[in-house]
Structure formats: structure tokens, C-alpha cells
N, CA, C and O atoms as a CHARMM CRD file, in Angstrom:
* protein
*
  320
    1    1 MET  N      0.65100  -1.23300   0.14200 PROA 1      0.00000
    2    1 MET  CA     0.05800   0.11800  -0.24800 PROA 1      0.00000
    3    1 MET  C      0.91900   1.18600   0.21800 PROA 1      0.00000
    4    1 MET  O      1.72600   1.09300   1.14300 PROA 1      0.00000
    5    2 GLU  N      0.66900   2.28700  -0.54800 PROA 2      0.00000
    6    2 GLU  CA     1.47200   3.28900  -0.98800 PROA 2      0.00000
    7    2 GLU  C      1.38900   4.54600   0.36500 PROA 2      0.00000
    8    2 GLU  O      0.49000   4.29900   1.16900 PROA 2      0.00000
    9    3 ASN  N      1.97300   5.44300   0.57800 PROA 3      0.00000
   10    3 ASN  CA     2.37400   6.11700   1.63600 PROA 3      0.00000
   11    3 ASN  C      2.08200   7.22400   1.49700 PROA 3      0.00000
   12    3 ASN  O      2.99300   8.02500   1.28800 PROA 3      0.00000
   13    4 ASN  N      0.37000   7.80800   1.57500 PROA 4      0.00000
   14    4 ASN  CA    -0.22800   9.28300   1.06500 PROA 4      0.00000
   15    4 ASN  C     -0.09400  10.43400   2.20500 PROA 4      0.00000
   16    4 ASN  O     -0.77400  11.42400   2.47500 PROA 4      0.00000
   17    5 LEU  N      1.18200   9.81700   2.79800 PROA 5      0.00000
   18    5 LEU  CA     0.64800  11.06600   3.88800 PROA 5      0.00000
   19    5 LEU  C      1.65600  12.03700   3.45800 PROA 5      0.00000
   20    5 LEU  O      2.69800  11.56600   3.00100 PROA 5      0.00000
   21    6 ALA  N      1.52300  13.41300   3.52900 PROA 6      0.00000
   22    6 ALA  CA     2.39900  14.59100   3.09800 PROA 6      0.00000
   23    6 ALA  C      3.67300  14.07600   4.11500 PROA 6      0.00000
   24    6 ALA  O      3.77900  13.24000   5.01100 PROA 6      0.00000
   25    7 PRO  N      4.72400  15.22300   3.34600 PROA 7      0.00000
   26    7 PRO  CA     6.37100  14.29700   4.71700 PROA 7      0.00000
   27    7 PRO  C      6.10600  15.01900   6.10000 PROA 7      0.00000
   28    7 PRO  O      6.65100  14.55200   7.10100 PROA 7      0.00000
   29    8 HSD  N      4.95100  16.60900   6.25000 PROA 8      0.00000
   30    8 HSD  CA     5.22800  16.82800   7.78600 PROA 8      0.00000
   31    8 HSD  C      4.37400  16.18400   8.58400 PROA 8      0.00000
   32    8 HSD  O      4.45500  16.32900   9.80400 PROA 8      0.00000
   33    9 GLU  N      3.31800  15.28300   7.94100 PROA 9      0.00000
   34    9 GLU  CA     2.70200  14.16100   8.90900 PROA 9      0.00000
   35    9 GLU  C      3.99000  13.39900   9.59000 PROA 9      0.00000
   36    9 GLU  O      3.94800  13.03100  10.76400 PROA 9      0.00000
   37   10 ASN  N      5.06200  13.20700   8.80400 PROA 10     0.00000
   38   10 ASN  CA     5.95100  12.24300   9.37600 PROA 10     0.00000
   39   10 ASN  C      6.81300  13.03200  10.41100 PROA 10     0.00000
   40   10 ASN  O      7.37000  12.32300  11.25000 PROA 10     0.00000
   41   11 TYR  N      6.98600  14.17000  10.48200 PROA 11     0.00000
   42   11 TYR  CA     7.60400  14.72800  11.33700 PROA 11     0.00000
   43   11 TYR  C      7.40400  14.25800  12.99200 PROA 11     0.00000
   44   11 TYR  O      6.28200  14.02100  13.43900 PROA 11     0.00000
   45   12 THR  N      8.72700  14.15500  13.88300 PROA 12     0.00000
   46   12 THR  CA     8.52600  13.73600  15.00800 PROA 12     0.00000
   47   12 THR  C      8.33900  14.84500  15.38800 PROA 12     0.00000
   48   12 THR  O      8.22000  15.78200  14.59900 PROA 12     0.00000
   49   13 PRO  N      8.23100  15.05900  17.47200 PROA 13     0.00000
   50   13 PRO  CA     8.01700  15.68700  18.17400 PROA 13     0.00000
   51   13 PRO  C      9.33100  16.54000  18.23800 PROA 13     0.00000
   52   13 PRO  O      9.16300  17.75900  18.28100 PROA 13     0.00000
   53   14 GLU  N     10.59800  16.07300  18.24900 PROA 14     0.00000
   54   14 GLU  CA    11.46300  16.82100  18.06600 PROA 14     0.00000
   55   14 GLU  C     11.94400  17.65500  16.63000 PROA 14     0.00000
   56   14 GLU  O     12.41100  18.79400  16.59900 PROA 14     0.00000
   57   15 GLU  N     11.79700  17.13100  15.95000 PROA 15     0.00000
   58   15 GLU  CA    11.82500  17.70700  14.53800 PROA 15     0.00000
   59   15 GLU  C     10.45100  19.07300  14.57000 PROA 15     0.00000
   60   15 GLU  O     10.46600  20.12400  13.92900 PROA 15     0.00000
   61   16 VAL  N      9.65500  18.71000  15.28300 PROA 16     0.00000
   62   16 VAL  CA     8.49300  19.85100  15.03300 PROA 16     0.00000
   63   16 VAL  C      9.25100  20.82200  15.79400 PROA 16     0.00000
   64   16 VAL  O      9.46000  21.86700  15.17700 PROA 16     0.00000
   65   17 GLN  N      9.75500  20.75400  17.05700 PROA 17     0.00000
   66   17 GLN  CA    10.46000  21.61300  17.75800 PROA 17     0.00000
   67   17 GLN  C     11.93000  22.11600  17.49700 PROA 17     0.00000
   68   17 GLN  O     12.43300  23.02500  18.15900 PROA 17     0.00000
   69   18 ASN  N     12.54600  21.48500  16.53000 PROA 18     0.00000
   70   18 ASN  CA    13.34900  21.92500  15.69800 PROA 18     0.00000
   71   18 ASN  C     12.68000  23.27400  14.64400 PROA 18     0.00000
   72   18 ASN  O     13.40600  24.24800  14.44700 PROA 18     0.00000
   73   19 HSD  N     11.61700  23.23700  14.17000 PROA 19     0.00000
   74   19 HSD  CA    11.22400  24.35800  13.10500 PROA 19     0.00000
   75   19 HSD  C     10.53700  25.31900  14.19500 PROA 19     0.00000
   76   19 HSD  O     10.95200  26.45300  13.95600 PROA 19     0.00000
   77   20 ILE  N      9.84800  25.33700  15.05500 PROA 20     0.00000
   78   20 ILE  CA     9.75800  26.32000  16.05700 PROA 20     0.00000
   79   20 ILE  C     10.59800  26.42900  16.43700 PROA 20     0.00000
   80   20 ILE  O      9.96600  26.56600  17.48500 PROA 20     0.00000
   81   21 ALA  N     11.78000  26.55000  16.78000 PROA 21     0.00000
   82   21 ALA  CA    13.27700  27.21600  17.13700 PROA 21     0.00000
   83   21 ALA  C     13.66200  27.80200  15.85300 PROA 21     0.00000
   84   21 ALA  O     14.13600  28.93900  15.85500 PROA 21     0.00000
   85   22 ALA  N     13.53100  27.22600  14.87300 PROA 22     0.00000
   86   22 ALA  CA    14.47600  28.24100  13.69700 PROA 22     0.00000
   87   22 ALA  C     13.08500  28.95900  13.32400 PROA 22     0.00000
   88   22 ALA  O     13.21700  29.68400  12.33800 PROA 22     0.00000
   89   23 ALA  N     11.69800  28.94000  13.89700 PROA 23     0.00000
   90   23 ALA  CA    10.68600  30.45500  13.75200 PROA 23     0.00000
   91   23 ALA  C     11.02700  31.42900  14.68100 PROA 23     0.00000
   92   23 ALA  O     10.90900  32.62500  14.41300 PROA 23     0.00000
   93   24 PHE  N     11.57000  30.89800  16.08800 PROA 24     0.00000
   94   24 PHE  CA    12.01300  32.20100  16.95500 PROA 24     0.00000
   95   24 PHE  C     13.35600  32.83600  16.82200 PROA 24     0.00000
   96   24 PHE  O     13.80300  33.80900  17.42800 PROA 24     0.00000
   97   25 ASP  N     13.91800  32.07500  15.89000 PROA 25     0.00000
   98   25 ASP  CA    14.84500  32.37600  15.37100 PROA 25     0.00000
   99   25 ASP  C     14.72100  34.35800  14.54200 PROA 25     0.00000
  100   25 ASP  O     15.14600  35.49500  14.74800 PROA 25     0.00000
  101   26 SER  N     13.83100  33.57600  13.57900 PROA 26     0.00000
  102   26 SER  CA    13.15900  34.84300  12.97900 PROA 26     0.00000
  103   26 SER  C     12.16400  35.68700  14.19900 PROA 26     0.00000
  104   26 SER  O     11.77900  36.72400  13.65800 PROA 26     0.00000
  105   27 VAL  N     11.76200  35.62400  15.26600 PROA 27     0.00000
  106   27 VAL  CA    10.52600  36.30800  15.93600 PROA 27     0.00000
  107   27 VAL  C     11.89900  36.81200  16.63400 PROA 27     0.00000
  108   27 VAL  O     11.81700  38.03000  16.79400 PROA 27     0.00000
  109   28 ASN  N     13.13900  36.29600  17.10800 PROA 28     0.00000
  110   28 ASN  CA    14.21200  37.41400  17.58600 PROA 28     0.00000
  111   28 ASN  C     14.62300  38.48300  16.59400 PROA 28     0.00000
  112   28 ASN  O     14.76600  39.67000  16.88600 PROA 28     0.00000
  113   29 LEU  N     14.82800  37.86100  15.18700 PROA 29     0.00000
  114   29 LEU  CA    15.93100  38.83200  14.62500 PROA 29     0.00000
  115   29 LEU  C     14.55500  40.10500  14.54200 PROA 29     0.00000
  116   29 LEU  O     14.87400  41.08100  15.22100 PROA 29     0.00000
  117   30 ILE  N     13.53200  40.22600  14.05200 PROA 30     0.00000
  118   30 ILE  CA    11.85200  40.45500  13.46400 PROA 30     0.00000
  119   30 ILE  C     12.14700  42.11600  15.10000 PROA 30     0.00000
  120   30 ILE  O     12.36600  43.32700  15.11900 PROA 30     0.00000
  121   31 ASN  N     11.95800  41.08800  16.00600 PROA 31     0.00000
  122   31 ASN  CA    12.14800  41.99600  17.46300 PROA 31     0.00000
  123   31 ASN  C     13.51100  43.06500  17.46100 PROA 31     0.00000
  124   31 ASN  O     13.42900  44.24200  17.81400 PROA 31     0.00000
  125   32 GLU  N     14.69200  42.44200  17.02000 PROA 32     0.00000
  126   32 GLU  CA    15.47600  43.34800  16.89400 PROA 32     0.00000
  127   32 GLU  C     15.71700  44.37700  16.21100 PROA 32     0.00000
  128   32 GLU  O     16.42100  45.34200  16.50700 PROA 32     0.00000
  129   33 LEU  N     14.80100  44.05900  14.77300 PROA 33     0.00000
  130   33 LEU  CA    15.29200  44.96400  13.87100 PROA 33     0.00000
  131   33 LEU  C     13.97900  46.28000  14.09300 PROA 33     0.00000
  132   33 LEU  O     13.82100  47.35700  13.51700 PROA 33     0.00000
  133   34 ASN  N     12.81500  45.25200  15.73200 PROA 34     0.00000
  134   34 ASN  CA    11.87800  46.36700  15.64600 PROA 34     0.00000
  135   34 ASN  C     12.15700  47.73400  16.64500 PROA 34     0.00000
  136   34 ASN  O     11.51900  48.77800  16.78000 PROA 34     0.00000
  137   35 GLN  N     13.22200  47.30600  17.18200 PROA 35     0.00000
  138   35 GLN  CA    13.89800  48.31600  18.36100 PROA 35     0.00000
  139   35 GLN  C     14.29100  49.33900  17.81800 PROA 35     0.00000
  140   35 GLN  O     14.10700  50.43100  18.35600 PROA 35     0.00000
  141   36 LEU  N     15.12100  49.17400  16.25500 PROA 36     0.00000
  142   36 LEU  CA    16.03900  50.16600  15.69600 PROA 36     0.00000
  143   36 LEU  C     15.24800  51.23900  15.31700 PROA 36     0.00000
  144   36 LEU  O     14.10200  51.09800  14.89200 PROA 36     0.00000
  145   37 GLU  N     16.04900  52.76400  15.51100 PROA 37     0.00000
  146   37 GLU  CA    14.79000  53.98400  15.09100 PROA 37     0.00000
  147   37 GLU  C     14.49300  53.93900  13.80300 PROA 37     0.00000
  148   37 GLU  O     13.42700  54.37800  13.36900 PROA 37     0.00000
  149   38 SER  N     16.02200  53.04400  12.56700 PROA 38     0.00000
  150   38 SER  CA    15.61500  53.11800  11.20300 PROA 38     0.00000
  151   38 SER  C     15.38200  52.30100  10.69700 PROA 38     0.00000
  152   38 SER  O     14.78200  51.77900  11.63600 PROA 38     0.00000
  153   39 LEU  N     15.28300  51.46200   9.78700 PROA 39     0.00000
  154   39 LEU  CA    15.98300  50.50700   8.44800 PROA 39     0.00000
  155   39 LEU  C     16.40800  50.78300   7.66200 PROA 39     0.00000
  156   39 LEU  O     15.99000  51.73600   7.00600 PROA 39     0.00000
  157   40 THR  N     17.61200  49.97900   7.28600 PROA 40     0.00000
  158   40 THR  CA    18.01100  50.34800   5.73400 PROA 40     0.00000
  159   40 THR  C     16.93800  48.96900   5.25000 PROA 40     0.00000
  160   40 THR  O     16.34600  48.01900   5.76200 PROA 40     0.00000
  161   41 GLU  N     17.18700  49.66400   3.80100 PROA 41     0.00000
  162   41 GLU  CA    16.02900  48.77200   2.93200 PROA 41     0.00000
  163   41 GLU  C     16.68800  47.50000   2.77600 PROA 41     0.00000
  164   41 GLU  O     16.02800  46.74100   2.06600 PROA 41     0.00000
  165   42 GLU  N     18.03200  46.89600   3.30600 PROA 42     0.00000
  166   42 GLU  CA    18.36500  45.62400   3.21800 PROA 42     0.00000
  167   42 GLU  C     17.50900  44.87900   4.60000 PROA 42     0.00000
  168   42 GLU  O     17.06400  43.75700   4.84200 PROA 42     0.00000
  169   43 GLN  N     17.56300  45.95400   5.18400 PROA 43     0.00000
  170   43 GLN  CA    17.00000  45.53700   7.15800 PROA 43     0.00000
  171   43 GLN  C     15.50700  45.19400   6.95800 PROA 43     0.00000
  172   43 GLN  O     14.86400  44.28800   7.48700 PROA 43     0.00000
  173   44 VAL  N     15.10300  46.13600   6.06400 PROA 44     0.00000
  174   44 VAL  CA    13.68600  45.99500   5.61400 PROA 44     0.00000
  175   44 VAL  C     12.82900  44.41300   4.85600 PROA 44     0.00000
  176   44 VAL  O     11.93600  43.65300   5.23100 PROA 44     0.00000
  177   45 SER  N     13.56200  44.50800   3.85000 PROA 45     0.00000
  178   45 SER  CA    13.40600  43.48200   3.28800 PROA 45     0.00000
  179   45 SER  C     13.88800  42.26400   4.04000 PROA 45     0.00000
  180   45 SER  O     13.25800  41.25600   3.71800 PROA 45     0.00000
  181   46 THR  N     14.81900  42.06700   4.94700 PROA 46     0.00000
  182   46 THR  CA    15.16700  40.81600   5.87700 PROA 46     0.00000
  183   46 THR  C     14.14700  40.79400   6.58600 PROA 46     0.00000
  184   46 THR  O     13.59700  39.69500   6.52200 PROA 46     0.00000
  185   47 LYS  N     13.71500  41.40500   7.14300 PROA 47     0.00000
  186   47 LYS  CA    11.84600  41.83000   8.25600 PROA 47     0.00000
  187   47 LYS  C     10.85900  41.38700   7.41700 PROA 47     0.00000
  188   47 LYS  O     10.13400  40.55200   7.95800 PROA 47     0.00000
  189   48 ASP  N     10.49100  41.73400   5.93500 PROA 48     0.00000
  190   48 ASP  CA     9.63200  41.34100   5.67000 PROA 48     0.00000
  191   48 ASP  C      9.61300  39.75900   5.33800 PROA 48     0.00000
  192   48 ASP  O      8.55100  39.16200   5.16000 PROA 48     0.00000
  193   49 ARG  N     11.12000  39.00800   5.25700 PROA 49     0.00000
  194   49 ARG  CA    11.28200  37.67500   4.71600 PROA 49     0.00000
  195   49 ARG  C     10.87500  36.91500   5.38700 PROA 49     0.00000
  196   49 ARG  O     10.28500  35.90300   5.00900 PROA 49     0.00000
  197   50 ASN  N     11.19900  37.37200   7.07200 PROA 50     0.00000
  198   50 ASN  CA    11.33500  36.73400   8.54500 PROA 50     0.00000
  199   50 ASN  C      9.44000  36.89400   8.68700 PROA 50     0.00000
  200   50 ASN  O      8.87500  36.02900   9.35700 PROA 50     0.00000
  201   51 VAL  N      8.79200  37.73900   8.19300 PROA 51     0.00000
  202   51 VAL  CA     7.21400  37.59900   8.48700 PROA 51     0.00000
  203   51 VAL  C      6.43500  36.68300   7.90000 PROA 51     0.00000
  204   51 VAL  O      5.55700  35.95900   8.37000 PROA 51     0.00000
  205   52 GLU  N      6.95100  36.82500   6.58400 PROA 52     0.00000
  206   52 GLU  CA     6.78100  35.72600   5.43500 PROA 52     0.00000
  207   52 GLU  C      6.70000  34.59500   6.00300 PROA 52     0.00000
  208   52 GLU  O      5.69600  33.88300   6.03400 PROA 52     0.00000
  209   53 HSD  N      7.98700  34.32000   6.59000 PROA 53     0.00000
  210   53 HSD  CA     8.49200  32.95900   6.85000 PROA 53     0.00000
  211   53 HSD  C      7.17600  32.51600   7.73600 PROA 53     0.00000
  212   53 HSD  O      6.27200  31.80900   7.29000 PROA 53     0.00000
  213   54 LEU  N      7.22200  33.00000   8.93500 PROA 54     0.00000
  214   54 LEU  CA     5.87200  33.18100  10.21600 PROA 54     0.00000
  215   54 LEU  C      4.93100  32.12900   9.52300 PROA 54     0.00000
  216   54 LEU  O      4.72800  30.91500   9.55700 PROA 54     0.00000
  217   55 LYS  N      4.25600  33.75100   8.58800 PROA 55     0.00000
  218   55 LYS  CA     2.95200  33.47300   8.07000 PROA 55     0.00000
  219   55 LYS  C      2.91100  31.98200   7.05200 PROA 55     0.00000
  220   55 LYS  O      1.87300  31.32900   6.94900 PROA 55     0.00000
  221   56 ILE  N      4.16900  31.60200   6.36700 PROA 56     0.00000
  222   56 ILE  CA     4.09700  30.28700   6.27500 PROA 56     0.00000
  223   56 ILE  C      3.58400  29.47700   7.01800 PROA 56     0.00000
  224   56 ILE  O      2.56000  28.80300   6.90200 PROA 56     0.00000
  225   57 MET  N      4.60400  29.58600   8.09000 PROA 57     0.00000
  226   57 MET  CA     4.85400  28.68100   9.24800 PROA 57     0.00000
  227   57 MET  C      3.53400  28.06200   9.63700 PROA 57     0.00000
  228   57 MET  O      3.12800  26.90600   9.51500 PROA 57     0.00000
  229   58 ILE  N      2.78100  29.52200  10.31400 PROA 58     0.00000
  230   58 ILE  CA     1.64600  29.24700  10.94200 PROA 58     0.00000
  231   58 ILE  C      0.36100  28.70100  10.05500 PROA 58     0.00000
  232   58 ILE  O     -0.76700  28.23300  10.21300 PROA 58     0.00000
  233   59 ALA  N      0.82000  28.88500   9.54200 PROA 59     0.00000
  234   59 ALA  CA    -0.41900  28.56300   8.54300 PROA 59     0.00000
  235   59 ALA  C     -0.51300  26.70000   8.31300 PROA 59     0.00000
  236   59 ALA  O     -1.40700  25.96100   7.90000 PROA 59     0.00000
  237   60 LYS  N      0.62000  26.50900   8.71900 PROA 60     0.00000
  238   60 LYS  CA     0.91600  24.52700   8.78900 PROA 60     0.00000
  239   60 LYS  C      0.62500  23.97500   9.97500 PROA 60     0.00000
  240   60 LYS  O      1.25900  24.15200  11.01400 PROA 60     0.00000
  241   61 GLU  N     -0.78900  22.98800   9.76200 PROA 61     0.00000
  242   61 GLU  CA    -1.50200  22.86600  10.90100 PROA 61     0.00000
  243   61 GLU  C     -0.45200  22.04300  11.59100 PROA 61     0.00000
  244   61 GLU  O     -0.76500  22.02500  12.78200 PROA 61     0.00000
  245   62 TRP  N      0.59300  21.38800  11.40800 PROA 62     0.00000
  246   62 TRP  CA     1.60100  20.28700  12.32300 PROA 62     0.00000
  247   62 TRP  C      2.66100  21.32000  12.74500 PROA 62     0.00000
  248   62 TRP  O      3.74900  20.87500  13.11200 PROA 62     0.00000
  249   63 PHE  N      2.46600  22.63300  12.73300 PROA 63     0.00000
  250   63 PHE  CA     3.51200  23.75600  12.95900 PROA 63     0.00000
  251   63 PHE  C      2.81600  24.52800  14.22400 PROA 63     0.00000
  252   63 PHE  O      3.27900  24.79900  15.33200 PROA 63     0.00000
  253   64 ALA  N      1.42100  24.80300  13.59700 PROA 64     0.00000
  254   64 ALA  CA     0.46100  25.44400  14.69700 PROA 64     0.00000
  255   64 ALA  C     -0.12100  24.71200  16.27300 PROA 64     0.00000
  256   64 ALA  O     -0.54100  25.28700  17.27700 PROA 64     0.00000
  257   65 ASN  N      0.07400  23.10200  15.96800 PROA 65     0.00000
  258   65 ASN  CA    -0.17600  22.74100  16.68700 PROA 65     0.00000
  259   65 ASN  C      0.51400  22.49000  17.49200 PROA 65     0.00000
  260   65 ASN  O      0.04500  22.10500  18.56300 PROA 65     0.00000
  261   66 GLY  N      2.13500  22.62200  17.28300 PROA 66     0.00000
  262   66 GLY  CA     3.11100  22.44900  18.14600 PROA 66     0.00000
  263   66 GLY  C      3.36400  23.70700  19.11100 PROA 66     0.00000
  264   66 GLY  O      4.24700  23.54700  19.95400 PROA 66     0.00000
  265   67 LEU  N      2.70500  24.92000  19.08800 PROA 67     0.00000
  266   67 LEU  CA     2.75600  25.58800  19.40100 PROA 67     0.00000
  267   67 LEU  C      2.18100  26.22500  20.83700 PROA 67     0.00000
  268   67 LEU  O      0.95400  26.33200  20.81400 PROA 67     0.00000
  269   68 THR  N      2.79900  26.66800  22.07200 PROA 68     0.00000
  270   68 THR  CA     2.29300  26.90500  22.96500 PROA 68     0.00000
  271   68 THR  C      1.35500  28.06200  23.03500 PROA 68     0.00000
  272   68 THR  O      1.65500  28.95100  22.23700 PROA 68     0.00000
  273   69 GLU  N      0.47300  28.26100  23.64900 PROA 69     0.00000
  274   69 GLU  CA    -0.21800  29.43400  23.14500 PROA 69     0.00000
  275   69 GLU  C      0.27700  30.68500  23.88700 PROA 69     0.00000
  276   69 GLU  O     -0.49100  31.64700  23.85100 PROA 69     0.00000
  277   70 GLU  N      1.30200  30.81500  24.47600 PROA 70     0.00000
  278   70 GLU  CA     2.22400  32.24700  24.48100 PROA 70     0.00000
  279   70 GLU  C      3.00700  32.33700  22.95300 PROA 70     0.00000
  280   70 GLU  O      3.24300  33.43300  22.44500 PROA 70     0.00000
  281   71 GLN  N      3.34200  31.17100  22.35100 PROA 71     0.00000
  282   71 GLN  CA     4.12300  31.28900  21.25500 PROA 71     0.00000
  283   71 GLN  C      3.43400  31.37000  20.10300 PROA 71     0.00000
  284   71 GLN  O      4.01500  31.98700  19.21000 PROA 71     0.00000
  285   72 THR  N      2.42100  30.95500  19.86400 PROA 72     0.00000
  286   72 THR  CA     1.02900  31.53000  19.13600 PROA 72     0.00000
  287   72 THR  C      0.66000  32.97200  19.01400 PROA 72     0.00000
  288   72 THR  O      0.63100  33.71200  18.03000 PROA 72     0.00000
  289   73 THR  N      0.36000  33.19400  20.39500 PROA 73     0.00000
  290   73 THR  CA     0.50900  34.88100  20.69300 PROA 73     0.00000
  291   73 THR  C      1.49000  35.52500  20.20100 PROA 73     0.00000
  292   73 THR  O      1.16600  36.24500  19.25600 PROA 73     0.00000
  293   74 ILE  N      3.07600  35.54700  20.61400 PROA 74     0.00000
  294   74 ILE  CA     3.56800  35.80000  20.29700 PROA 74     0.00000
  295   74 ILE  C      3.99100  36.17900  18.52400 PROA 74     0.00000
  296   74 ILE  O      4.38100  37.24000  18.03700 PROA 74     0.00000
  297   75 ILE  N      3.82900  35.36400  18.12700 PROA 75     0.00000
  298   75 ILE  CA     3.84900  35.09200  16.42100 PROA 75     0.00000
  299   75 ILE  C      3.19500  36.12900  16.01100 PROA 75     0.00000
  300   75 ILE  O      3.58000  37.23900  15.64400 PROA 75     0.00000
  301   76 ASN  N      1.56900  35.39400  16.16500 PROA 76     0.00000
  302   76 ASN  CA     0.48100  36.21700  15.67200 PROA 76     0.00000
  303   76 ASN  C      0.38300  38.53500  15.84200 PROA 76     0.00000
  304   76 ASN  O     -0.00800  39.56000  15.28400 PROA 76     0.00000
  305   77 GLN  N      0.92000  38.11600  16.75300 PROA 77     0.00000
  306   77 GLN  CA     1.20000  39.87800  16.95600 PROA 77     0.00000
  307   77 GLN  C      2.24600  40.42900  16.14500 PROA 77     0.00000
  308   77 GLN  O      2.15700  41.60600  15.79500 PROA 77     0.00000
  309   78 LEU  N      3.63000  39.43800  15.66000 PROA 78     0.00000
  310   78 LEU  CA     4.27500  40.35200  14.93900 PROA 78     0.00000
  311   78 LEU  C      3.88800  39.82000  13.29300 PROA 78     0.00000
  312   78 LEU  O      4.78500  40.02100  12.47400 PROA 78     0.00000
  313   79 ILE  N      2.87900  39.29800  12.88700 PROA 79     0.00000
  314   79 ILE  CA     2.56100  38.84600  11.72300 PROA 79     0.00000
  315   79 ILE  C      1.01600  39.97100  11.24000 PROA 79     0.00000
  316   79 ILE  O      0.54400  40.12700  10.11400 PROA 79     0.00000
  317   80 ALA  N      0.64200  40.47200  12.31200 PROA 80     0.00000
  318   80 ALA  CA    -0.58800  41.33900  12.37800 PROA 80     0.00000
  319   80 ALA  C     -0.48000  42.37200  11.53200 PROA 80     0.00000
  320   80 ALA  O     -1.39100  43.19500  11.44400 PROA 80     0.00000
């Protein structure tokens, strides 16, 4: 019988947590950039890419289900 599971459905809890940790690298970078008085064009682009990354990740059910309520709130505040 063929395995029709999407690859993400095969992630171990440890792999999900690794993806969450990577997403929080984006959270930390966005927060650092938000502390600056003004951003260079490159910094704006970096921030935008990281916000998009968070939007993509939070839309993935397996990722969202692995987040704590606090983590979900943090990400949602940054992508709003």
C-alpha cells in the first residue's frame, strides 16, 4: 500500500520543535529590527522575509499544533 501521508505528517515531535526554534530565530530577528529607530532597505527586506516565513509556518497545522499558546500569541502579534 502506498504511503499518501504528506512529509510533514511524518515529523517527530523533536523535528517539530526544531522548526519552532527556527521560527523563533525569525521572531528574535524581527524584534531586534523593531528596536531600531530606522531601517536600511536591506533590513526592511530581511524583516519582510522573516514575517513572511512566520506567516507560512503558522499556516501549517502541524506547526501551529506544536506551539504553546504564548508562542502562538507572539507570532500572531508580529505578523498582524
